[in-house]
C-alpha positions as a Python dict, from the first residue, in 0.01 Angstrom:
ca = {
    (1, 'M'): (0, 0, 0),
    (2, 'F'): (313, 8, -195),
    (3, 'N'): (487, 237, 33),
    (4, 'T'): (408, 92, 327),
    (5, 'R'): (554, -264, 198),
    (6, 'C'): (880, -74, 90),
    (7, 'E'): (915, 93, 449),
    (8, 'N'): (852, -273, 583),
    (9, 'V'): (1138, -383, 407),
    (10, 'K'): (1369, -122, 483),
    (11, 'G'): (1277, -53, 853),
    (12, 'T'): (1252, -394, 953),
    (13, 'T'): (1599, -428, 804),
    (14, 'L'): (1731, -156, 1003),
    (15, 'N'): (1600, -274, 1302),
    (16, 'Y'): (1755, -602, 1324),
    (17, 'F'): (2089, -434, 1301),
    (18, 'L'): (2005, -183, 1558),
    (19, 'D'): (1867, -412, 1808),
    (20, 'N'): (2205, -666, 1824),
    (21, 'R'): (2022, -897, 1620),
    (22, 'I'): (1786, -1032, 1880),
    (23, 'N'): (1577, -1173, 1602),
    (24, 'R'): (1641, -1488, 1439),
    (25, 'A'): (1795, -1404, 1084),
    (26, 'E'): (1724, -1746, 947),
    (27, 'I'): (1353, -1679, 1001),
    (28, 'L'): (1340, -1282, 977),
    (29, 'F'): (1483, -1231, 627),
    (30, 'P'): (1288, -1512, 467),
    (31, 'G'): (1001, -1265, 563),
    (32, 'V'): (1199, -964, 437),
    (33, 'A'): (1221, -1132, 111),
    (34, 'C'): (830, -1211, 116),
    (35, 'F'): (783, -838, 167),
    (36, 'L'): (1008, -772, -176),
    (37, 'V'): (808, -1025, -353),
    (38, 'A'): (464, -859, -229),
    (39, 'V'): (662, -518, -361),
    (40, 'C'): (688, -667, -717),
    (41, 'L'): (324, -827, -733),
    (42, 'G'): (171, -488, -576),
    (43, 'S'): (318, -311, -851),
    (44, 'A'): (188, -541, -1142),
    (45, 'V'): (-137, -518, -966),
    (46, 'H'): (-160, -122, -1004),
    (47, 'Y'): (6, -119, -1363),
    (48, 'Y'): (-276, -409, -1468),
    (49, 'N'): (-556, -256, -1294),
    (50, 'A'): (-469, 95, -1474),
    (51, 'A'): (-463, -92, -1845),
    (52, 'D'): (-822, -257, -1701),
    (53, 'N'): (-955, 90, -1654),
    (54, 'A'): (-804, 273, -1971),
    (55, 'K'): (-948, -48, -2170),
    (56, 'K'): (-1285, 27, -2025),
    (57, 'L'): (-1251, 431, -2100),
    (58, 'Q'): (-1150, 395, -2419),
    (59, 'G'): (-1444, 154, -2488),
    (60, 'L'): (-1683, 404, -2352),
    (61, 'Q'): (-1504, 704, -2563),
    (62, 'N'): (-1538, 495, -2919),
    (63, 'N'): (-1927, 407, -2847),
    (64, 'N'): (-1986, 776, -2751),
    (65, 'K'): (-1855, 845, -3091),
    (66, 'A'): (-2026, 577, -3262),
    (67, 'E'): (-2348, 678, -3120),
    (68, 'A'): (-2576, 831, -3374),
    (69, 'R'): (-2926, 905, -3179),
    (70, 'E'): (-2951, 1077, -2859),
    (71, 'S'): (-3281, 896, -2790),
    (72, 'E'): (-3127, 556, -2811),
    (73, 'K'): (-3024, 447, -2480),
    (74, 'P'): (-2684, 300, -2553),
    (75, 'S'): (-2540, -19, -2446),
    (76, 'Y'): (-2231, 82, -2299),
    (77, 'L'): (-2381, 275, -2039),
    (78, 'E'): (-2398, -73, -1861),
    (79, 'T'): (-2664, 54, -1631),
    (80, 'V'): (-2864, -103, -1346),
    (81, 'S'): (-3250, -35, -1291),
    (82, 'Y'): (-3425, 32, -962),
    (83, 'Q'): (-3783, 98, -812),
    (84, 'D'): (-3803, 360, -512),
    (85, 'C'): (-4063, 219, -320),
    (86, 'T'): (-4080, 515, -61),
    (87, 'M'): (-4210, 766, -324),
    (88, 'D'): (-4566, 915, -369),
    (89, 'S'): (-4740, 654, -530),
    (90, 'E'): (-4966, 927, -668),
    (91, 'N'): (-4670, 1083, -887),
    (92, 'G'): (-4551, 746, -945),
    (93, 'N'): (-4216, 528, -928),
    (94, 'D'): (-3948, 699, -1114),
    (95, 'R'): (-3701, 492, -1293),
    (96, 'V'): (-3363, 552, -1176),
    (97, 'D'): (-3055, 470, -1348),
    (98, 'K'): (-2699, 377, -1169),
    (99, 'A'): (-2378, 300, -1360),
    (100, 'R'): (-2314, -106, -1312),
    (101, 'V'): (-1993, -143, -1077),
    (102, 'G'): (-1683, -199, -1283),
    (103, 'S'): (-1813, -2, -1611),
    (104, 'A'): (-1651, 266, -1721),
    (105, 'N'): (-1934, 501, -1592),
    (106, 'Y'): (-1883, 376, -1249),
    (107, 'I'): (-1518, 449, -1274),
    (108, 'I'): (-1594, 824, -1402),
    (109, 'E'): (-1852, 847, -1101),
    (110, 'L'): (-1596, 696, -845),
    (111, 'E'): (-1377, 946, -982),
    (112, 'E'): (-1597, 1247, -914),
    (113, 'T'): (-1644, 1142, -542),
    (114, 'R'): (-1229, 1176, -472),
    (115, 'A'): (-1106, 1507, -312),
    (116, 'I'): (-793, 1443, -511),
    (117, 'K'): (-860, 1359, -903),
    (118, 'V'): (-636, 1101, -1081),
    (119, 'F'): (-758, 1121, -1410),
    (120, 'G'): (-477, 1279, -1618),
    (121, 'K'): (-207, 1308, -1362),
    (122, 'S'): (105, 1148, -1447),
    (123, 'I'): (193, 826, -1297),
    (124, 'W'): (536, 910, -1209),
    (125, 'L'): (428, 1182, -994),
    (126, 'G'): (248, 935, -815),
    (127, 'L'): (499, 714, -773),
    (128, 'S'): (755, 968, -685),
    (129, 'I'): (545, 1088, -376),
    (130, 'T'): (479, 723, -231),
    (131, 'L'): (823, 658, -280),
    (132, 'F'): (926, 946, -70),
    (133, 'A'): (640, 859, 165),
    (134, 'G'): (789, 506, 200),
    (135, 'V'): (1149, 609, 229),
    (136, 'S'): (1078, 839, 520),
    (137, 'Y'): (836, 611, 676),
    (138, 'S'): (1082, 364, 679),
    (139, 'L'): (1310, 567, 928),
    (140, 'F'): (1011, 632, 1137),
    (141, 'S'): (1058, 294, 1376),
    (142, 'P'): (1414, 270, 1364),
    (143, 'A'): (1453, 622, 1498),
    (144, 'F'): (1210, 546, 1778),
    (145, 'N'): (1462, 261, 1836),
    (146, 'L'): (1766, 478, 1847),
    (147, 'A'): (1576, 728, 2102),
    (148, 'T'): (1493, 423, 2346),
    (149, 'N'): (1808, 207, 2338),
    (150, 'D'): (2056, 472, 2231),
    (151, 'Q'): (2273, 222, 2016),
    (152, 'W'): (2494, 496, 1893),
    (153, 'H'): (2602, 613, 2248),
    (154, 'V'): (2506, 1000, 2205),
    (155, 'M'): (2409, 1029, 2557),
    (156, 'R'): (2651, 1077, 2828),
    (157, 'M'): (2785, 823, 3049),
    (158, 'G'): (2548, 737, 3347),
    (159, 'V'): (2243, 907, 3203),
    (160, 'P'): (1915, 632, 3188),
    (161, 'H'): (1803, 580, 2858),
    (162, 'L'): (1472, 743, 2740),
    (163, 'V'): (1171, 539, 2820),
    (164, 'F'): (950, 401, 2612),
    (165, 'Y'): (659, 658, 2735),
    (166, 'A'): (873, 967, 2726),
    (167, 'A'): (964, 903, 2389),
    (168, 'F'): (599, 841, 2269),
    (169, 'F'): (512, 1180, 2410),
    (170, 'Y'): (802, 1349, 2232),
    (171, 'F'): (689, 1149, 1916),
    (172, 'S'): (332, 1266, 1964),
    (173, 'L'): (400, 1637, 2037),
    (174, 'L'): (608, 1674, 1770),
    (175, 'F'): (363, 1487, 1514),
    (176, 'F'): (90, 1683, 1638),
    (177, 'I'): (270, 2008, 1556),
    (178, 'M'): (406, 1893, 1238),
    (179, 'A'): (54, 1803, 1090),
    (180, 'V'): (-79, 2145, 1210),
    (181, 'I'): (209, 2330, 1037),
    (182, 'L'): (163, 2112, 687),
    (183, 'N'): (-210, 2155, 710),
    (184, 'V'): (-215, 2516, 757),
    (185, 'I'): (18, 2537, 440),
    (186, 'F'): (-219, 2315, 211),
    (187, 'L'): (-510, 2473, 316),
    (188, 'Y'): (-388, 2799, 199),
    (189, 'R'): (-149, 2665, -77),
    (190, 'P'): (-331, 2332, -198),
    (191, 'V'): (-167, 2081, -429),
    (192, 'L'): (-292, 1885, -700),
    (193, 'N'): (-541, 2159, -806),
    (194, 'L'): (-723, 2146, -495),
    (195, 'P'): (-944, 2442, -414),
    (196, 'K'): (-807, 2683, -139),
    (197, 'S'): (-966, 2697, 188),
    (198, 'S'): (-880, 2870, 527),
    (199, 'I'): (-876, 2764, 904),
    (200, 'K'): (-1239, 2958, 944),
    (201, 'G'): (-1382, 2738, 654),
    (202, 'Y'): (-1199, 2414, 826),
    (203, 'L'): (-1339, 2479, 1177),
    (204, 'K'): (-1688, 2570, 1032),
    (205, 'D'): (-1717, 2226, 851),
    (206, 'W'): (-1716, 1935, 1069),
    (207, 'N'): (-1896, 1685, 796),
    (208, 'G'): (-1700, 1363, 847),
    (209, 'R'): (-1501, 1510, 1126),
    (210, 'N'): (-1599, 1211, 1333),
    (211, 'L'): (-1443, 973, 1134),
    (212, 'A'): (-1088, 1158, 1134),
    (213, 'F'): (-1102, 1162, 1502),
    (214, 'L'): (-1161, 791, 1500),
    (215, 'A'): (-904, 718, 1254),
    (216, 'D'): (-631, 945, 1485),
    (217, 'L'): (-712, 742, 1779),
    (218, 'L'): (-676, 407, 1632),
    (219, 'C'): (-335, 534, 1506),
    (220, 'G'): (-214, 644, 1838),
    (221, 'I'): (-323, 303, 2009),
    (222, 'G'): (-162, 116, 1709),
    (223, 'N'): (180, 329, 1707),
    (224, 'G'): (203, 283, 2110),
    (225, 'L'): (138, -79, 2097),
    (226, 'Q'): (364, -125, 1809),
    (227, 'F'): (656, 33, 2029),
    (228, 'M'): (584, -150, 2337),
    (229, 'G'): (615, -472, 2150),
    (230, 'G'): (909, -359, 1985),
    (231, 'Q'): (1081, -253, 2308),
    (232, 'A'): (1010, -598, 2462),
    (233, 'A'): (1060, -842, 2144),
    (234, 'G'): (1251, -650, 1906),
    (235, 'Y'): (1165, -389, 1649),
    (236, 'A'): (1233, -555, 1364),
    (237, 'A'): (947, -839, 1480),
    (238, 'A'): (709, -546, 1586),
    (239, 'D'): (701, -469, 1219),
    (240, 'C'): (467, -752, 1170),
    (241, 'V'): (218, -496, 1335),
    (242, 'Q'): (203, -307, 1025),
    (243, 'A'): (-30, -526, 847),
    (244, 'L'): (-187, -190, 689),
    (245, 'P'): (-160, -346, 338),
    (246, 'L'): (-318, -613, 417),
    (247, 'V'): (-629, -450, 601),
    (248, 'S'): (-655, -142, 383),
    (249, 'T'): (-677, -368, 61),
    (250, 'F'): (-979, -564, 210),
    (251, 'W'): (-1108, -233, 320),
    (252, 'A'): (-1066, -91, -34),
    (253, 'V'): (-1205, -407, -248),
    (254, 'L'): (-1527, -455, -5),
    (255, 'F'): (-1605, -75, 97),
    (256, 'F'): (-1452, 147, -144),
    (257, 'G'): (-1522, 11, -456),
    (258, 'E'): (-1166, -83, -595),
    (259, 'Y'): (-1060, -302, -869),
    (260, 'P'): (-1418, -358, -965),
    (261, 'R'): (-1470, -599, -1236),
    (262, 'S'): (-1091, -619, -1337),
    (263, 'S'): (-937, -921, -1527),
    (264, 'K'): (-858, -1270, -1375),
    (265, 'R'): (-478, -1159, -1434),
    (266, 'T'): (-542, -863, -1191),
    (267, 'Y'): (-768, -1050, -942),
    (268, 'A'): (-455, -1291, -945),
    (269, 'L'): (-183, -1087, -852),
    (270, 'L'): (-423, -934, -579),
    (271, 'V'): (-469, -1262, -416),
    (272, 'S'): (-115, -1338, -479),
    (273, 'V'): (-5, -1001, -298),
    (274, 'L'): (-246, -1044, 35),
    (275, 'F'): (-80, -1441, 67),
    (276, 'M'): (262, -1305, 41),
    (277, 'F'): (197, -1059, 304),
    (278, 'M'): (50, -1274, 543),
    (279, 'V'): (352, -1512, 507),
    (280, 'A'): (599, -1217, 580),
    (281, 'V'): (398, -1066, 897),
    (282, 'A'): (353, -1466, 1015),
    (283, 'V'): (725, -1522, 994),
    (284, 'L'): (796, -1164, 1124),
    (285, 'V'): (647, -1286, 1465),
    (286, 'A'): (823, -1616, 1459),
    (287, 'S'): (1152, -1419, 1459),
    (288, 'S'): (1105, -1261, 1747),
    (289, 'G'): (1332, -1257, 2014),
    (290, 'Q'): (1391, -1158, 2406),
    (291, 'R'): (1604, -828, 2472),
    (292, 'K'): (1847, -910, 2736),
    (293, 'T'): (1823, -511, 2860),
}
């Protein structure tokens, strides 16, 4: 979420000047300011959510030390029970305990399901990777803008500009090549203590691969439509389609268990982030102009 907002700020500003200011600055830059406010609020959300989780885990650790009898069910587990009605009645219904959503045990269980473990990792490492991704991604849309409109006049006189479809083809081709190279490298030399794998193991394991193909399809459609809109109405305004933080945050909260039972302060900041991002997207749409050529 953080790196995408940074990308919106830098990419939108660069595209405004590359497109000869066809977007209305009096509307566009207040939208950019909303993105900047969302960046600051988003950083606060991550900070206070991490503090909430650390407080829960510290309470769990303290209760573990204070627990005297193993047979007694400790109150800090915060579990809920349910009966499995599908079991054989002759064997009886077993009592199954699950960690309550938002509890310290729930945070630990959620961590165990992740491919990349974050416990014990430096927050500065994550922020550095995210910032580098944001800087790289911020140049993505302006570079496509340059490829199709040649604002720097690198092409010879009389040579027609690269049409959108040809530029998108080259972009997709290089994207595929780089993705293959990087993924093969990370299969054999994984980062962040991930287990090693191989191309053979990758091809044999198709668990969840259908979701990966769906994500790739949606990403391709979204990028194509964004570039088409940028060519017509200005790439600065077309950056509004990258509502990734807005959509991904809703997915994270509703389906992936992010921010469970956090403090009221964290939820208030999260709502503020989403509101500022919605305002920014609406303002960017309103700033769109008409390309003359």
